[in-house]
N, C-alpha and C positions, 0 to 999 in steps of 0.2 A: 404477531401484531407489532406495530410500531407505535412507540409512546413518545410524545413530544413534552419535555417539561417546560413549565412555565416559571420564568425566574425574575419577572417584573417587580418593581418596587411599589406601584400604587394599584389600587383596584381598577381604576380605568385602564391602566396599561395592561392589567392582567386580562380583562375583558377583551380588549383589543387583539393581544396576542392569542388568546383561546380562540377567537374567532378565526384568525389566520390560520392556526395550527389545525383546527377542526376541518379545514379543506383537504388535508393530506393525511393526517394521523388516524390511527384506529382508537386511540385512547390518550388522555392528556393527564400529566402529572402536574398537580397544583402545589408549588412550593411554598407553603405558608411561612417558612423561615425566612424568605426574601421579602415578604410584603409588610410594609408599614401599615398598622391599623386595618388588617384584613376584614372584610365584610363578607364572611363565609356564605351565609345565607343568600346574598345578592349574587354572588359568583356562582354558586352551584345552581340556582334557579336559571341563569343564563347559559348553562352548559347545553352543548349539542352532541356531545361524545361523552362516553363513560370517563369519569374522573378518579385518578388516585389522589387522595390528600395525604401530603407528606409535611411533616414539621420536623426537619432534620436538626439535631443538635451540633454545636461545634465539634464534639468529641467524635462524631460520625462524618465529619466533612461537611456539615451544614452551617447555617448562619444563625440559628437561634441560640441566644446566650441568656435567656432568662432562666427562671426556676423551672424545675422538672414538673411541678404541679400545674404552672401555667401551660406548659408546652403540651402535656398530656390531656389537659382540659379541651385545648383546641381540637384534639383528634376525637375526644368524646362528642364534642359538639358535632364534628362531621358526621358521626355515626347518627345522632339524632336528626341530622338534616338530610339523611339518607343518601350520603356519598356512596359511589359505586364500590370503592375500595379505600381503605386507609393503609399506610405503610408505617410499621411500628417496629422500632429497633429491638433486636433480641434481648437487650438488657432492660427493656422498659414493657415488654409484652405482659408481664404479670399485672401491671396497672390497669391494663385494658381487660384482661381475663377477669380481674376481680370486680369489674364495673357491673353491678346488679341492675343498673338502669336498662330496661328492655329496649330492643331495637325496634324501631317502627318504620316499615312493617319488620316483622322477625326475618332476620336473615338476609335482608336488602344490602348491607354493607358487607363486603368480603374483606377479611383481614390478611394482610401480607406480613410476615415476620421476616425482617432483614438483618443481614449481616454484611458489613462493610469492612475491608482491610485495605488501607491506603498505603502500606508499606510493602506487601508481599502477596504472593499466592501460596498459602502454607500447604503442607503436605497432608494435613489431616482434614481435607475437605469433606471426606465422607462423614466422619465423626461430628463435624459441624453441621452437615445437613441433617443427620439423624437426631441431633439434639434439638434444632429447629422444628423438625416435623412433629416432635412431641410437645410443642408449645400450644397446639389446638386451633392453629391458624389455618386458613383456607389455602394458602400458598407460601411457598419458602422463596426468598430472594438472597442470593450470595453473590456478592461482587467484590472482587480483589484487584490489587494492583499488579501487572505484569513487569517483573525486571528483566525478562528475557522472552524471546518468542516462544520457547517451549512451555511456558506457564499455561499458554492457551490450551495445551493438550490435557492438562490437569482439569481444566473447566470442561473440556470436551468428555473426558471419562466421567466426570461427575454426572454430567447431564445424560449421558448414555445409561448409567446406572439408576438415575432417578425413577422412582415408582409413581410419581405424582407430578402435576406441573411445577415447573421450576423455572425461575428467572435467574439466570447466571451468565457473567461474561466477565472479562478482564478490563480494567482501565488502563490508561497510559497508552503511548504511541505504540508499544509492543501489543497491546490488547485489541487494536482497532479490528484485526480480522475476526475476532470472536463477536464483535457488534454486528459486522457485516454478514458473517455466515451463521447468524443465529439460528435460521431455520435448519440448516445442516447440522449444526451442533446439538440443536433440540431445546432451545430456550424458548419460553412461553412468549416472550417479546424481547424487543431491543429498543434502545433509547437513542433518539437522534435530536439535535438541537434545532430550534426554529430557524436560526441563521447562525453564521459565524460570529463569535463574540457572545452568543447566549448559551454557551455550554454549562451543565450543572455538574459535570464531572470531567476529569482529564481524560483525552483520547475520544470524547464524544463527537461523532461526525455529524455535519450539519444535514438536514434534510434533503436540500437540493442536491448535494453530491450524492448522498446515499441513493436517491431516485434516479438522479441523471446518469451516474457512472455505473452503479450496480445493481440497480432494478430489482429490489428484494421481493417486490410483488410477484416476480416470476420464479422466485427461488422455491424449491420444495426438497423434500428428503432424497430426491434422485438427481439432484443437479450435480453435475460433475465440477471438480474444483481445479483451476489452474492458477498458477501465480508467479510472482517475480521474486526471486531471491537476491538480496542485495543490502548495501548498507552505505549511504542512505538510499531510500526508496521513495520519500515523499514527493521528490521532484518529478518522478516518472510519469510519462504519459501513457505507459503501457496499459494500466487498466481501462482508460476510456478507448484506447484503440481496440483491444481484444474484446471488452465487454460489447462494444458497439458492433463488432464483426458477428459475435455469437448472436446478438439480437437481430441483425439484419440477415443472417444465414439461418436462423431459427434453430440454434443449438440450445439446449437446455443446460448451460454451462455458466460459469461465473470465474472472473480473474482477480486476484487480489494481491496487495503488496505484502510481502514478507520481509521485515526488517530483522536480518539474521547476523548475529555477533559470532557464534561458533557454528560452522557449517556441519561439522560431524554430529553435534548433538541434534541439530535441526533435522537432518536427513533421517536420523535414526528415529526421532520421535514422530515426525510427521508421516512416517510410513503408515502410522495407525489411522491418520485420516484419510488414506487412499487418494491423494492428489494426483490427477492424471498427468500433469506436465508442467514444468517450470521453464521460465526464462532465467537466466543467471547473469548478473551483472557485477561491477566492482563491489567488493574485492575478491570475489569467490570463484572466478571463471578457472582459476588453475587449482585451488585447493579442493574444489568440490570433486576432482577426478578420483581422489583416494577414497570416496565414500559411495561411489556407483557400483552397480553390479556389472555392467559392460559399456564399453566406449567405442563408438564409430572409429574406423580406421583414420579418417581425416582428422578428427578431433584429437585422437590420440597422437598423431604426427605432429599437430599444431601444439598440443600441450595445454589445451584450454577448451573449456565447454561452455557454450551460452544457451544451450536447449537440453532438456531432460524429458523423456518420455516415459511413462510408467506403463511398461508392457506386462500386464498380468502379475504385478507385483515386483518386477524386476526394473530398477532404474538405469536407463540407458542414455548416455551422453552424446550430443551432437554439436557441431559448431557450424552456425549459419552466418557468422560475422564475416568469414573469408569471402565468400562469394559475393556477399552483399556490398562489402567495400569495393572489391575489384569492380564489380558492375557499376557502381557509382563512379568510380575513377574512368572507366573506359567510356561510359557516356559522355563525361565532359572532356575527355581526351580525344575524342574522335576526329576532331578537325585536323590534327597532326597525323592521322593514320593514312597509310597508303595501302596496306594489305587488308586482311579479314579482321573482324573484330577482336580475336585473340591476339593479334600483332601489336594492338595500339600501345602496349606498354613495354615492348620489346625494346631492350637498350636504354630505356629511359633512366636518368639518374634521379633516385629517390631518397630522400631523407626523412627517416621515420622517427618521431619523438615519441618515447615511451617504450617500455618493455614489459607491460602487463598482458592480461588476457586478450584484449582488442589488439594490441600492438602485435602480439604472436600470430594471431589469424591472419592479420594484413600482410605481415612479413612473408609468411609462407605462401600467401597468394600472389603476391608481386614477384616472389622468386621463381615460382612456377610459370609466370607469364614472361620471364626473361629479363625483368627490370633489375638495375643495379643498385642495390638496396644499401643503405647506410643507417645503422641503428644508433640513435643518441639517447642518452638517458643520464639523469642526474646521478643515479645509482649506477656507476660504470661497470660493476661487476655483473649487474643484471642485463646490461647491454651486451657485454661480451658474451655471457651465456646464451642469450637469444640468438646473437650472431653466429656462435658456433652451431646451434642447432639448425639454423636456416641454412648456412652455408654462405653468408654474406660478411660485410665488415661491420665494425662498431667504432664509435669515436667519442672522446670525451665531450662533455657539454660546453665546457670553455673553449674547444677548438672550432665550435660551430661556425664562427664567422669565416673561417677558411673554406667552407663548403660551397660548392658550386653545384646548384641541383637544379633539375627540371620541375620536381614535384615535392613539396614539403607537407607532411601529414602529421598532424597532432592527434596522437592517441593516448593522451594523458587526460586527466580530469581538470587539468587548469583552464579555469574560464567557465566552468560549468556552474549552473545556478545552485546556491545563490551567490557565489563569489564571482560574479560577472564582470568585474572590473580588473580580474587578473588576466595575464597573457603568458604562455610559455617561451616567448621569444621577442626580443627586442625588434620594433618595426624597421630598423635600419638595416636588419639582416635580411629583409624581404627585398627582392630585386624584380623590376618589371619582367613580365613575360612568365613568371613562375605560376605554377598551379598550387594553390594553397588550399589543403582540405582538412577540415576540423571535423573529427568524428563526433563532437559534441553536438546534441540538437537542441538542447535547453540551456540558454537562448537560441533562438534560430540563428541569429547572426552574432557570434561571438566578437570579443574585442579582437582576437587575432584575425578574423576575417574583415572586420571594419578597417583594420589598419593595413591590411594585404591589399584591400580594394584601392586605398589612397596612394599605394606604392606601385599600382599599375598591375597587380596580379590578377589572375584569373581565380575565382574563388567557388569553393564548393562546401557547403555545410553538411551537418551530419544527419539531416532528415532523410535524404535519399537512401543512405546506408541503413538507417533505422527502418524505413518502410520495407526495404528489401529483406532485411533479416526477420522482421516481424511477420511478413508474408510466408517466408520459409518456414518458420515456427509454427504458425497456425496450420500450414498444410501437413507437417510432420505429425502434429497432435491429431487432426481431424481427417486427414486424407482428401481435404478440399482446399483448392487454390483459391484464395480471396483476391479480389481486385486491389491492385496496389495503389491506384488512383484514390480509392476511397480511403486506404490508410492515409495517404499524404493529405488529403482533405480535412479528415478527422484531426490529424496532427496540428495542421497549420491553425485550424480553428481554436484548438485547445491552447496552443502556445500564444496565440494573440488574444486569448481571452475572450473570444466570441462565444 
């Protein structure tokens, strides 16, 4: 089930938001601690969905700062008014249990006993769960803060072991996946805000994004999981791309973002979740190689992986960046070609900015096509290392003004959202007739591309490369070739905010 919390300040605003939330939510949480002078009777009489009444104190991340007696009295009133559920903190449950006033009708209001930890996800979750189960409540709720992506696996294990309905997930940016994958994890429900800015806890996704991007109503215990490994990942449009493809092509699958700090810990812990495939982006394309069970020959040659497939528990790495970038370059460079498509880059002078995973893939692809490649990077040792691996030359960044090039490629994150006003190179170094290719796709047109256009250059953004590699990834995972035009269409709409 999906629960939308109502955090409005006045009764009229509460009733308005409840009516709006009832259109999409299975259940509503009424946060009394946000409401000034709540008229609980009037609110409950107007409900059209089951309601959880919560009066969260400040010590548990809520807004109620009055006496404990006043706070508990409101929850007892909710019982008398036949609320569907009340949420009571673990250190206050005894006050409700000792209430001898009969419920009307008996058993109408179900009791949720809750534990919140806004600092961490402790190791003793099972002990906490067992203690809460002994409180005599109808349901247990355990919500913790994720300080790393692997904290989600602690919650997953708890949910898998639970012997009764349990509400559990992680808060914070690292915990978003436990909210999205609540059915696969086994949580009784998840929370989603009515809209952005109306979150009742950190990391709460808004209902529009949850439905539009992740389609939780179609998720079940058999749904296969795919995802993006990177840091940052919040800017990525990969979730909307792959989830739309899954929907359009009738796959029971979901794709989620994994914000990963330590790639080794992540790969080890998340084997337990049996994720069927990953995309890999900055900064893990190279470091992930040491944690896979097998690597495709081309990916091994490049020294970078952007795609992982789970083959019966064995994680195999591939690289779809190489062909994706070369195809994008050949498509825009075809006007200068006199031979076959594979000859279009032969002998062309290419200056490649960057020496990371994407740069490695592009450099090897260009070298195979006969291009004359120069690697330029602010860390010159990395540029030299890549140049040796590829068999091309490197150059210090300060010497860049001396370079005469046919094609300039930015394979660094400089200019990527949110730092959209940055550029890797001064516009005075851009000359008319050059092809300038920026591998960044968000924003669609970077500052580098805008300035290149004013200098008379032919430009190409990162979206064609992104669509090419995404299509190749999807095919590796599913065995089905998706329409590239659909990928581009979805991407353009998302990036333009449509």
